[in-house]
C-alpha angles and dihedrals in degrees: 000000000000121000110286124232115209113207122196122194121197128217097274089052090059097032097120143342095290093048092048091049090053091050093048088053090053089054093047093051092064115056090195092064102104102148123053122189117192139185129221116283112277113283094012097102091052090053092048092048090052090052091046092053088061127267108202095178105092094205093050091047092051090049090057092047090051090053090054091049093049094049093055101036092048087064094043089053089066094052133074115275114274115172095189093056092043089052091050091051092048091048091053091048089052088051090052091051092051094045093047089054089054091047090053087061100039123354116205135175092247092051090048091056091050090050101045093045089066090076093066092039089056098043093050092054090054098041092050089051090050092051093049088049084060091050093249099139096234128171127194118232127192104232091204087078090065112018100080119186141165121265101264095127114216094018106037120178115229121236097226099190091048092048091051094050094047094045093052089048102042111013111036094054089055090055091062094072105016144042100246117215116198142160130270125208098031138086140149137247127233090276093056094251115145117253135179133217094222131266112325091020095134091085089051090048091053092051092048090051092045088055092046096052093042092244122191095213139016118208122196110197117194139144099283128062099247139308117327133208084253138338105304089212087065100037111024092199094060112132133212119255112225096200136009136172125250089247095054094043091049091054091048093050093045093051097050112282097151094208091082137032109241094243096044098098098047095083091041091051091050090058096026091236111171112238124211123197118197146145119268088203093058107017093163092064091077124227143207126313115208112202139163090262127017121212091237129041110188121187089241121034108158148340119237130196128202120182131193094055124168120204121197119196119195118194130186135149086218088076093068110108089338133124130217098035096109091041089058092046092054092044088058093046092048091048090057094041094245112156118209122216110179128013137186129175140199131181095283107013143048127201123199139169124227120242105205128144116180135165095252093059126207130107117324115251136204107249113246091238092053092047092050093050093046090049089064088058103039146340111291124209121181121195128185134174090073134131131208118224117193129187110210125203146107136290093349089162091062098052116086115223095013094118096041090054090054097047094044089059090052099048092120094059134077109237126192137194100007112201121194136143104044090087131029088210102064148034115191142174142171126248137170111283090236091065099035099095092047089052092052092049092048092048093046092050093048097048109026107023 
């Protein structure tokens, strides 16, 4: 069998009939595309998350359910009549209605995963039908039969060896004679319960599946033609990057570049699968190739922004010239499954940011039990309403004056928790959310314009 291309389409690429038609044309243009991973239609996951959080007002709940119905049946209305697909869509909408009623009484993480997974289950029924309408010999596959995870609802951890074995057994053979359409974002645990990989997890799903079927290329199709030097909605003069290394792209994704999920590149890096990022609206405009090594390695490549940050500052005089304090802090955090992103220390305090992606969204928070236990050790201060700004590049530690140039351009802003040195690919800091966009624009102007 020829090398497989795995193509992933985000929510805006399957938002309506026109968007789905464009995406189907992208699939049809590449005969090597045998596995298609898609997200829920644009806006659907937000509706499902709202329902999962519990909507006690019956009229409001029905309004949200009516929106879901309209989004999906507006697309079906443009396709040939297919009673089986319509029945599947109606059955899933009934499931959403029943689950949302349960969530109104008592929302749980497990219930949330069941609810929000319905977005991808719905979109794949419709997209498969659209492709078959175009004589593309597509078959829908329930990814939960392959994408095995643990039971951490909302942020499940994939079981990579299990996924590989199941994909080789059940998924790759299907790709020989069909274009297989499957879901991103969702999986199942060993008990068959539905799980999710966290918001934005469709990219990660696609990379895991690309790894598991031994794909030659992974394509991420979205609404912009590639990765930019920063978000063009923040800095209008941002420019596309034709090629970037895995290391740089990983830093960008991790520090907030919304074009990729932070974990996307890990499976691709393990198998050194080239990743292409392009626009399904304008596929001929090109995009960004992400490879093991890029031909150019500039000192500064991009500026990334990540909002909804939480900073925890722990202060204790017992830290001074003592050992074991940080070990105890991280023991407590590990006990309560709190993942740390950035960290800085002084003689008597340590500041850290929380790395926590869950299905319900919002800023990460320090669990009450963890806060209580830490308070027995030190004084605990939690701050929210912060943004993280990261400058991404190469060998920053080897270029004299690089940092001074950055900070001189930001002399008018108040910066917090500056992190530099652990990686030669980034320099990052926190700032108040109200100033974050201005900081990004100022940095981009000073460095790239």
